C-alpha positions as CSV (number, residue, x, y, z in Angstrom):
1,M,-6.1,-19.4,32.2
2,T,-3.3,-19.6,34.7
3,L,-0.7,-22.1,33.6
4,G,1.5,-22.2,36.6
5,F,4.4,-19.9,35.5
6,P,6.5,-18.1,38.2
7,K,5.5,-14.6,39.1
8,D,8.8,-13.2,37.8
9,F,8.5,-15.0,34.4
10,T,9.2,-12.7,31.5
11,W,6.4,-12.4,28.9
12,G,7.3,-10.8,25.6
13,T,6.8,-10.6,21.9
14,A,9.3,-10.3,19.1
15,T,10.1,-9.0,15.6
16,S,13.1,-8.3,13.3
17,S,14.2,-5.2,11.5
18,Y,14.0,-6.3,7.9
19,Q,10.7,-8.0,8.4
20,I,8.9,-4.9,9.7
21,E,10.8,-1.6,9.4
22,G,10.6,-0.7,5.8
23,A,12.2,2.6,5.0
24,W,14.8,0.7,3.1
25,Q,16.6,3.8,1.7
26,K,15.5,6.3,4.3
27,D,17.8,8.5,6.4
28,G,21.1,7.2,5.3
29,K,20.4,3.5,5.6
30,G,22.7,1.2,3.5
31,L,21.5,-1.8,1.5
32,S,21.4,-5.2,3.0
33,I,21.8,-8.7,1.5
34,W,18.0,-9.0,1.7
35,D,17.4,-5.8,-0.3
36,A,19.4,-7.4,-3.1
37,F,18.2,-11.0,-2.7
38,C,14.5,-9.9,-3.0
39,R,15.3,-8.4,-6.4
40,I,16.5,-11.7,-7.9
41,P,13.6,-13.1,-9.9
42,G,12.1,-16.2,-8.5
43,R,13.7,-16.0,-5.0
44,V,10.7,-14.6,-3.1
45,V,7.0,-15.5,-3.4
46,N,5.4,-13.0,-5.8
47,G,8.6,-11.0,-6.0
48,E,7.9,-9.3,-2.8
49,N,10.3,-7.4,-0.5
50,G,10.8,-5.5,2.7
51,D,11.0,-2.0,1.2
52,I,7.9,-0.9,3.2
53,A,6.9,-4.0,5.1
54,C,4.9,-2.9,8.2
55,D,6.3,0.6,8.0
56,H,7.4,0.2,11.6
57,Y,10.1,2.9,11.0
58,H,7.3,5.5,10.9
59,L,4.6,3.7,13.0
60,F,6.7,2.4,15.9
61,R,4.9,4.5,18.4
62,E,1.6,3.0,17.5
63,D,3.2,-0.5,17.7
64,V,4.5,0.2,21.1
65,R,1.1,1.4,22.2
66,L,-0.4,-1.9,21.1
67,M,2.3,-3.8,23.0
68,S,1.5,-1.8,26.1
69,D,-2.2,-2.5,25.7
70,M,-1.3,-6.2,25.7
71,G,0.7,-5.8,28.9
72,V,3.9,-7.5,27.7
73,D,7.0,-7.2,29.9
74,A,9.5,-7.1,27.1
75,Y,9.9,-6.6,23.4
76,R,12.6,-8.3,21.4
77,F,13.6,-6.4,18.2
78,S,16.7,-6.3,16.0
79,I,18.9,-3.5,15.0
80,A,19.6,-3.3,11.2
81,W,23.3,-3.3,10.9
82,P,23.2,-1.3,7.6
83,R,21.0,1.4,9.2
84,I,23.8,1.9,11.8
85,L,26.9,1.3,9.6
86,P,25.8,1.5,5.9
87,G,29.0,0.0,4.6
88,G,29.4,-2.5,7.4
89,Y,32.1,-0.5,9.1
90,G,33.4,3.1,9.0
91,D,31.2,6.1,9.5
92,V,28.2,5.8,11.8
93,N,24.8,6.8,10.5
94,K,23.5,9.3,13.0
95,E,19.9,9.0,11.7
96,G,20.0,5.3,12.4
97,I,21.2,5.9,15.9
98,R,18.4,8.4,16.4
99,F,15.7,6.0,15.3
100,Y,16.7,3.3,17.8
101,H,17.1,5.9,20.5
102,E,13.5,6.9,20.0
103,L,12.3,3.3,19.8
104,I,14.1,2.3,23.0
105,D,12.9,5.4,24.9
106,T,9.3,4.9,23.8
107,L,9.4,1.3,25.1
108,L,10.8,2.4,28.4
109,E,8.1,5.1,28.7
110,K,5.6,2.3,28.5
111,N,7.5,0.1,31.0
112,I,8.4,-2.4,28.3
113,T,12.0,-3.8,28.6
114,P,13.9,-3.8,25.3
115,W,15.7,-7.0,24.3
116,V,18.0,-6.2,21.4
117,T,19.2,-8.6,18.7
118,L,22.3,-7.3,16.9
119,Y,22.1,-9.6,13.8
120,H,18.8,-10.9,12.4
121,W,20.2,-11.8,8.9
122,D,20.2,-8.3,7.2
123,L,24.0,-8.1,6.6
124,P,25.2,-4.9,5.0
125,L,25.4,-5.7,1.2
126,A,28.8,-4.1,0.9
127,L,30.3,-6.8,3.2
128,E,28.9,-9.5,1.0
129,M,29.8,-7.9,-2.3
130,Q,33.2,-6.7,-1.4
131,H,34.3,-9.2,1.2
132,D,32.3,-12.5,0.8
133,G,30.2,-11.8,3.9
134,W,30.3,-14.6,6.5
135,L,32.9,-16.5,4.6
136,N,35.5,-13.9,5.4
137,P,37.3,-14.4,8.7
138,N,37.6,-10.6,9.1
139,I,33.9,-10.3,9.6
140,A,34.2,-11.3,13.2
141,D,36.1,-8.1,13.8
142,W,33.7,-6.0,11.8
143,F,30.8,-7.5,13.7
144,A,32.5,-6.8,17.1
145,N,33.1,-3.2,16.0
146,Y,29.4,-2.9,15.0
147,A,28.3,-4.4,18.3
148,A,30.5,-1.9,20.2
149,V,28.8,1.0,18.5
150,C,25.4,-0.4,19.6
151,F,26.7,-1.0,23.2
152,E,28.1,2.5,23.4
153,H,24.9,4.3,22.2
154,F,22.2,2.1,23.6
155,G,23.7,0.1,26.5
156,D,22.8,2.6,29.2
157,R,19.1,1.5,28.6
158,V,19.4,-1.9,27.0
159,K,20.3,-4.6,29.5
160,H,19.5,-7.7,27.4
161,W,21.6,-8.4,24.2
162,I,21.4,-11.2,21.7
163,T,24.4,-11.2,19.3
164,L,23.0,-13.6,16.6
165,N,19.6,-14.8,15.7
166,E,19.5,-18.4,14.4
167,P,23.1,-18.8,13.1
168,W,22.0,-22.2,11.8
169,C,19.6,-20.5,9.4
170,A,22.1,-17.9,8.3
171,A,24.7,-20.6,7.6
172,V,22.5,-23.4,6.1
173,L,19.8,-21.5,4.3
174,G,22.0,-18.6,3.2
175,Y,25.2,-20.5,2.3
176,G,24.1,-24.1,1.9
177,L,20.7,-24.4,0.3
178,G,20.6,-20.9,-1.2
179,V,17.0,-20.2,-0.2
180,H,17.8,-17.2,1.9
181,A,20.2,-14.3,1.3
182,P,22.9,-14.2,0.0
183,G,21.6,-17.3,-1.9
184,R,24.8,-19.4,-2.1
185,V,24.6,-23.1,-2.7
186,S,27.5,-25.2,-1.3
187,A,28.2,-28.3,0.8
188,D,31.1,-26.8,2.7
189,E,30.4,-23.1,2.9
190,P,27.7,-23.4,5.7
191,Y,30.4,-24.7,8.0
192,I,32.7,-21.9,7.2
193,A,30.0,-19.3,7.6
194,G,28.8,-20.9,10.8
195,H,32.4,-20.9,12.1
196,N,32.8,-17.2,11.5
197,L,29.4,-16.5,13.0
198,M,30.5,-18.2,16.2
199,R,33.9,-16.3,16.1
200,A,31.9,-13.1,15.7
201,H,29.7,-13.9,18.7
202,G,32.7,-14.6,20.9
203,K,34.5,-11.4,19.9
204,A,31.3,-9.3,20.5
205,V,30.8,-10.8,23.9
206,Q,34.4,-10.2,24.9
207,V,34.0,-6.5,23.8
208,Y,30.9,-6.2,25.9
209,R,32.4,-7.7,29.0
210,D,35.8,-6.0,28.7
211,K,34.6,-2.5,27.8
212,F,31.0,-2.2,28.8
213,Q,30.8,-4.2,32.0
214,H,29.7,-1.1,33.9
215,Q,26.4,-1.3,32.0
216,R,25.6,-4.5,33.9
217,G,23.6,-6.2,31.2
218,Q,23.3,-9.8,29.9
219,I,24.4,-11.1,26.6
220,A,23.9,-14.4,24.7
221,L,22.8,-15.7,21.3
222,S,19.5,-17.2,20.2
223,N,19.6,-20.6,18.5
224,N,16.8,-22.3,16.6
225,C,16.1,-26.0,17.1
226,D,13.4,-28.5,16.3
227,W,12.9,-31.5,18.4
228,R,14.2,-34.8,16.8
229,E,12.2,-37.8,17.9
230,P,13.5,-41.3,17.1
231,L,11.4,-43.0,14.5
232,S,11.6,-46.3,16.5
233,E,13.1,-47.8,19.7
234,H,15.9,-49.2,17.6
235,P,19.3,-48.0,19.1
236,A,20.4,-46.8,15.7
237,D,17.4,-44.5,15.4
238,K,17.9,-43.2,19.0
239,A,21.6,-42.5,18.2
240,A,20.5,-40.8,14.9
241,A,18.1,-38.5,16.8
242,Q,20.8,-37.5,19.3
243,R,23.3,-36.9,16.4
244,S,20.7,-34.7,14.6
245,L,20.2,-32.6,17.7
246,E,24.0,-32.2,18.1
247,F,24.3,-31.1,14.5
248,F,21.4,-28.7,15.0
249,L,21.6,-27.0,18.4
250,G,25.0,-28.5,19.5
251,W,26.7,-26.9,16.5
252,F,26.2,-23.4,17.9
253,A,25.5,-24.1,21.6
254,D,28.4,-26.5,22.4
255,P,31.1,-24.0,21.7
256,V,29.4,-21.6,24.1
257,Y,29.1,-24.1,26.9
258,F,32.0,-26.5,26.2
259,G,34.4,-24.5,24.0
260,D,34.2,-26.6,20.8
261,Y,31.9,-28.3,18.4
262,P,30.3,-31.6,19.2
263,A,32.6,-34.6,18.9
264,V,30.2,-36.3,16.5
265,M,30.5,-33.3,14.1
266,R,34.3,-33.6,14.2
267,E,34.0,-37.3,13.6
268,M,31.7,-37.1,10.6
269,L,32.9,-34.0,8.9
270,G,36.6,-34.2,9.4
271,K,38.5,-31.3,7.8
272,R,35.3,-29.8,6.4
273,L,34.6,-28.5,9.9
274,P,36.9,-25.5,10.7
275,E,38.8,-25.5,14.0
276,F,38.9,-22.8,16.7
277,S,42.2,-21.6,18.0
278,E,42.8,-22.1,21.7
279,E,42.2,-18.4,22.2
280,E,38.9,-18.6,20.4
281,K,37.8,-21.7,22.4
282,A,38.5,-19.7,25.7
283,Q,36.7,-16.7,24.3
284,L,33.6,-18.8,23.4
285,K,33.3,-21.0,26.5
286,G,31.0,-19.2,28.9
287,S,30.1,-16.5,26.4
288,A,26.4,-16.6,27.2
289,D,24.5,-15.4,30.2
290,F,21.4,-17.4,29.3
291,L,20.4,-19.8,26.5
292,G,18.1,-18.3,23.9
293,L,15.9,-20.8,22.0
294,N,13.7,-20.4,19.0
295,H,11.4,-23.4,18.5
296,Y,8.7,-24.2,16.1
297,T,8.3,-27.9,15.2
298,T,9.3,-31.6,15.6
299,M,10.5,-34.2,13.1
300,L,11.0,-38.0,13.3
301,V,14.5,-39.2,12.8
302,A,15.8,-42.6,11.5
303,D,19.4,-43.7,10.9
304,A,20.1,-43.5,7.2
305,G,21.5,-47.0,7.2
306,T,18.5,-48.6,9.0
307,G,15.5,-46.4,8.2
308,P,12.7,-48.2,6.3
309,V,12.4,-47.1,2.7
310,E,8.6,-46.6,2.9
311,I,8.8,-43.7,5.4
312,N,7.7,-40.3,4.2
313,V,11.1,-38.8,3.9
314,R,11.0,-35.0,4.2
315,G,13.2,-32.0,4.8
316,N,16.5,-33.8,4.3
317,G,18.3,-30.7,3.0
318,G,20.1,-28.6,5.5
319,M,23.0,-30.9,6.3
320,A,20.9,-34.0,7.1
321,E,23.0,-35.9,4.6
322,D,26.2,-35.1,6.6
323,Q,24.4,-36.5,9.7
324,A,23.4,-39.8,8.0
325,V,19.8,-39.4,9.1
326,L,16.4,-39.5,7.5
327,L,13.8,-37.0,8.6
328,S,10.1,-37.7,8.4
329,E,6.8,-36.9,10.1
330,D,3.8,-38.7,11.6
331,P,0.9,-38.2,9.1
332,T,-1.5,-37.7,12.0
333,W,0.2,-34.6,13.2
334,K,-1.5,-31.3,12.6
335,Q,0.4,-28.7,10.5
336,T,0.6,-24.9,10.3
337,S,0.3,-23.0,7.0
338,M,4.1,-23.3,6.7
339,G,3.8,-27.1,6.7
340,W,5.4,-27.3,10.2
341,N,4.2,-30.0,12.5
342,V,2.3,-29.0,15.7
343,V,3.8,-31.2,18.4
344,P,3.7,-29.6,21.8
345,W,5.3,-32.5,23.6
346,G,8.4,-32.1,21.4
347,F,8.8,-28.6,22.8
348,R,8.8,-30.1,26.4
349,K,11.3,-32.8,25.4
350,L,13.6,-30.3,23.8
351,L,13.6,-28.0,26.9
352,K,14.5,-31.1,29.1
353,W,17.3,-32.1,26.6
354,I,18.8,-28.6,26.8
355,D,18.5,-28.6,30.6
356,Q,20.4,-31.9,30.9
357,R,23.0,-31.3,28.3
358,Y,24.0,-27.8,29.4
359,D,23.7,-28.2,33.2
360,S,20.4,-26.3,33.8
361,P,21.1,-23.0,32.1
362,E,18.6,-20.1,32.4
363,I,16.5,-20.6,29.2
364,Y,14.5,-17.8,27.4
365,V,12.3,-18.9,24.5
366,M,13.0,-16.0,22.2
367,E,10.6,-17.3,19.5
368,N,7.7,-19.6,19.4
369,G,4.6,-19.3,17.3
370,C,2.8,-20.4,14.1
371,A,1.6,-19.3,10.7
372,Y,-2.0,-19.6,9.8
373,D,-3.9,-18.0,6.8
374,N,-6.4,-15.9,8.7
375,H,-8.0,-12.6,7.7
376,P,-10.4,-10.0,9.2
377,Q,-14.1,-10.6,9.1
378,D,-16.2,-7.6,10.3
379,G,-13.0,-6.0,11.7
380,E,-12.0,-9.0,13.8
381,V,-9.6,-12.0,13.3
382,E,-10.7,-15.1,15.0
383,D,-7.5,-17.1,14.7
384,T,-8.7,-20.1,16.8
385,E,-5.9,-22.3,15.5
386,R,-3.2,-20.0,16.8
387,V,-4.9,-19.7,20.2
388,A,-5.0,-23.5,20.4
389,F,-1.3,-23.7,19.4
390,L,-0.3,-21.3,22.1
391,Q,-2.4,-23.0,24.7
392,E,-0.8,-26.4,24.1
393,Y,2.8,-25.1,23.7
394,L,2.6,-23.0,26.8
395,K,1.2,-25.9,28.7
396,A,4.2,-27.9,27.5
397,A,6.5,-25.1,28.7
398,S,4.8,-25.1,32.1
399,K,5.2,-28.8,32.4
400,A,8.9,-28.4,31.6
401,I,9.2,-26.0,34.5
402,S,7.5,-28.5,36.7
403,D,10.2,-31.0,35.5
404,G,12.8,-28.7,36.9
405,V,13.8,-26.9,33.7
406,N,15.0,-23.3,34.4
407,L,12.8,-21.6,31.9
408,K,12.7,-17.9,32.7
409,G,10.8,-16.2,29.8
410,Y,8.8,-16.6,26.6
411,F,8.7,-14.3,23.6
412,L,5.8,-14.9,21.2
413,W,6.7,-14.8,17.5
414,S,5.6,-12.6,16.2
415,F,4.0,-9.3,17.2
416,M,2.4,-8.7,13.8
417,D,2.2,-10.2,10.4
418,N,5.3,-9.2,8.4
419,F,7.6,-10.0,5.5
420,E,8.3,-13.7,6.0
421,W,11.6,-13.9,4.1
422,A,11.4,-16.2,1.0
423,E,7.7,-16.7,1.7
424,G,7.0,-13.0,1.2
425,Y,3.7,-11.9,2.7
426,A,2.0,-15.2,2.0
427,K,2.5,-16.6,5.5
428,Q,1.0,-15.0,8.7
429,F,2.8,-15.4,12.0
430,G,1.6,-12.3,13.8
431,I,-0.9,-12.0,16.6
432,H,-1.8,-8.6,15.0
433,Y,-3.1,-8.6,11.4
434,V,-1.5,-6.0,9.2
435,D,-3.2,-4.6,6.1
436,F,-0.1,-3.9,3.9
437,K,-2.0,-1.5,1.7
438,T,-3.2,0.8,4.5
439,G,-0.8,-0.1,7.3
440,Q,-3.8,-0.8,9.7
441,R,-3.1,-3.2,12.6
442,I,-6.0,-5.3,13.9
443,P,-5.4,-7.4,17.1
444,K,-6.3,-11.0,16.5
445,A,-8.0,-13.2,19.0
446,S,-4.6,-14.6,19.9
447,A,-3.4,-11.1,20.9
448,H,-6.4,-10.8,23.3
449,W,-5.8,-14.3,24.6
450,Y,-2.1,-13.7,25.2
451,A,-2.9,-10.4,27.1
452,E,-5.3,-12.3,29.3
453,L,-2.8,-15.1,29.9
454,I,-0.1,-12.5,31.0
455,K,-2.6,-10.8,33.3
456,S,-3.8,-14.0,34.9
457,N,-0.3,-15.3,35.5
458,R,0.7,-12.2,37.4
459,K,-1.9,-12.6,40.0
């Protein structure tokens, strides 16, 4: 089962606060935009919500024990902003601080390194209702203040920080397509929200480096990106695939590595794309100690002006129109329960593209995994499709390392089945099955396989 990973490779698993914690009104926690969004009829499958979820707030010690049994090196989790600052700013909720203190200490007792995400989409509702959330330029300062509270309380033990999880999703799904909280629909607001997300990242990193340098940690953000494969060898389709990647990953990675958005975005969006001040450009450039990547699938790309009309066009929301591209898929590709294409070679190509574009940064895959509808039979879950997915994607990652890509770690999404946003509890990403009536956790076959993989790659 050894796949040729370096001995110092980091093996982890991941979750996020709203998806697993529950305790939505417990111990002084404020409301989040997802607490509100889930209560809008028709927005979430079966009207479900994260009020209880996996009850990780009360069962975290059991969860950490399961992680320890697997032998993972690291656990990536997110802090709920409204659990720390119920109103988004102002008074700190001591009970929220206590909970994350206990979680971090429990991880360290089991020799599991905490990797902490500051924002995984659960914005304090007060900031959205009173201040328009990520559309308000002041949110960058509020986020930096929240980050400073976390650095102060947890930075003596937390040495790996992720400012933002998937700002593309927060901007496009939350402010463009309206399928995620706060549920706004607009052609222009995603670029405004995305701009303020990047400004917030820059300010938080500056606070960390200026005031908490003595903690000697690392900080970055984690971007999601699918691979974009040209539909044909036609130069226009190749250019469309490149353009699509720059609109996807380049939108949030280029400012960190080059100080500004991709030129193609400036060219195609004009004044719709906000501009950074010179101070903000300087603040952003170099504001990541590693590149965090969340990757799940691959799509085919054709230029909108040349693409054949008979292709199976799919997924053209999410700013594809602004890119002048058509997205489609190969009908022979396997798909997960989310309808996402299983294309391991796309993962390898994306890692190589990142390596070349950003001058061989250290890359940590902060999320990779799949959703399959699997349930216990006689107390066991034989999720063979997930095991096959992981085998092929990790082979692709190993090949990328052989290609010279500086891949340093892999975090499997996710540790356990959870609240899958607008999909509710209908989709299962976890390597542990959760019975949401009893709270019981059952390790799936993939959890055992992953544990054996980690063990074999340490020899």
